[in-house]
C-alpha positions in Angstrom: 114.7 -108.7 151.0 111.4 -109.0 153.0 111.5 -105.1 154.1 112.4 -104.2 150.9 108.9 -105.8 149.3 106.6 -102.8 151.6 108.1 -100.1 150.3 108.5 -101.1 146.9 104.5 -101.7 146.7 104.4 -98.1 148.8 106.3 -96.7 145.4 104.4 -98.3 143.2 101.1 -96.7 144.6 103.2 -93.4 145.1 104.4 -92.8 141.9 101.0 -93.6 140.3 101.3 -97.7 139.1 98.9 -99.2 138.3 98.1 -102.5 139.9 97.5 -106.5 137.7 93.8 -105.6 139.9 91.3 -103.4 141.2 91.4 -102.8 144.3 87.9 -103.5 145.0 85.1 -106.0 143.7 84.5 -104.3 139.9 80.3 -102.6 140.4 77.4 -104.6 138.9 74.9 -102.5 137.2 71.1 -103.6 138.0 68.2 -102.9 135.9 66.4 -99.9 137.2 64.0 -98.5 133.9 63.3 -97.9 130.4 62.7 -95.1 129.3 61.0 -93.8 125.8 61.5 -90.5 125.7 59.2 -88.5 122.3 61.1 -85.5 120.8 60.0 -83.6 118.1 62.3 -82.6 115.5 65.4 -80.9 116.4 66.2 -77.1 115.9 70.0 -76.5 114.2 72.3 -73.7 115.7 74.5 -74.6 113.0 78.7 -74.7 114.2 79.0 -73.7 117.6 80.7 -75.3 120.3 83.4 -76.5 118.7 80.3 -78.3 116.5 77.2 -78.8 114.6 74.6 -77.7 117.7 71.2 -78.9 117.7 68.6 -79.1 120.2 66.2 -81.3 120.5 62.5 -80.6 122.5 61.2 -83.5 124.5 57.7 -84.0 124.0 56.7 -86.2 126.9 56.8 -90.8 126.9 56.6 -93.1 129.5 59.2 -94.3 132.0 58.3 -99.0 132.9 60.4 -100.9 135.1 61.0 -102.9 137.9 62.3 -99.8 139.9 60.5 -97.0 138.0 57.1 -96.2 136.3 55.4 -92.9 135.5 55.4 -90.6 132.7 58.0 -88.4 131.0 56.6 -84.7 131.1 56.3 -82.6 128.0 58.8 -80.2 128.2 63.0 -80.1 128.7 65.5 -81.3 125.7 68.7 -82.6 125.2 71.3 -79.9 123.1 73.9 -81.7 121.6 76.8 -81.5 120.0 78.2 -83.6 117.0 82.1 -83.1 116.2 83.8 -84.3 113.5 85.4 -87.5 113.9 82.5 -88.8 115.0 81.2 -87.8 118.4 78.5 -85.9 119.6 78.2 -84.6 123.1 74.9 -84.9 124.9 73.0 -83.2 127.0 69.3 -83.4 128.2 67.8 -81.4 130.9 64.1 -82.9 131.4 61.0 -84.7 134.0 59.6 -87.1 134.8 56.2 -88.6 137.2 56.2 -91.2 139.3 53.1 -93.3 139.0 52.5 -92.0 142.4 52.7 -88.5 141.5 55.9 -87.9 142.0 57.9 -85.5 140.1 61.5 -86.2 139.3 64.0 -84.0 136.9 66.4 -86.1 135.1 69.6 -84.5 133.5 71.4 -86.9 132.0 74.9 -86.0 130.3 76.9 -88.2 127.8 78.3 -89.0 124.2 77.4 -90.3 120.9 80.4 -92.2 119.1 79.9 -93.3 115.4 80.9 -93.2 111.9 80.5 -90.1 110.0 77.7 -92.1 107.8 75.6 -93.0 111.3 75.9 -89.9 112.5 74.5 -88.4 109.8 71.8 -91.1 109.4 71.4 -89.8 112.6 70.9 -86.7 112.4 67.9 -87.0 110.0 65.8 -88.9 112.1 66.2 -92.5 110.2 66.2 -95.4 112.0 69.5 -97.6 112.5 70.7 -100.1 114.4 72.2 -99.9 118.0 74.9 -101.8 116.9 76.0 -99.3 114.6 76.6 -96.8 117.6 78.2 -96.5 121.4 75.4 -93.7 123.3 76.1 -94.0 126.6 74.8 -91.2 129.7 75.6 -90.8 133.5 72.0 -89.4 134.6 71.3 -87.8 137.6 68.2 -87.0 140.1 66.7 -84.4 142.1 63.4 -85.2 143.8 61.7 -84.3 146.9 62.5 -86.7 150.0 59.9 -90.6 150.3 59.8 -93.7 147.8 62.0 -92.0 145.4 65.1 -90.8 147.1 66.8 -93.0 146.4 67.5 -91.9 143.1 69.3 -89.4 144.9 71.1 -91.9 146.7 72.6 -94.1 143.8 75.0 -93.7 140.8 73.5 -94.1 137.4 74.9 -95.4 133.9 72.0 -95.6 131.0 73.0 -96.9 127.3 70.5 -95.1 125.1 68.4 -96.2 121.4 68.0 -92.8 118.9 64.3 -94.4 117.0 62.4 -91.5 114.6 60.9 -89.6 117.3 62.2 -91.2 119.9 64.9 -91.9 122.7 64.8 -95.3 124.3 66.7 -94.9 127.6 67.7 -98.8 129.7 68.6 -97.5 133.4 70.9 -99.0 135.4 72.0 -98.7 139.7 75.8 -99.2 140.0 75.8 -101.4 142.5 
């Protein structure tokens, strides 16, 4: 019987059976910084790509936190597809400028999920309580070698809060 236990465990792993516990410790999140991204009025494209397609230009903003301070540069934008059922696929692409002058490229795809009513209020630029929707992203960064290279060498998750004229994004390093 003792010889069968390792064989059963190996068979379960190879068959894709789930383990009762994770194989490694659960990752922690460490708050890195917040970007307040100012945005222009949306450009509505109509129905395309499986939903209501929109583009929102980024017009500037600020970055503050324990790991990064600086500004959001004018330019770039957020491409959105709002699908039926409350799912919005988002992908923002823009640049930050750190306090030391380093320019950092950001690509930030994610999802926002909300009821039809909340989705419409957000699309109109109304102020909505962030607990009424789910807005998460998985940002990545491109930056030259130097003091901010840690951004390329880490995995991030972020939470967004849509405001009438901006998006507030809290960035967390996955530890």
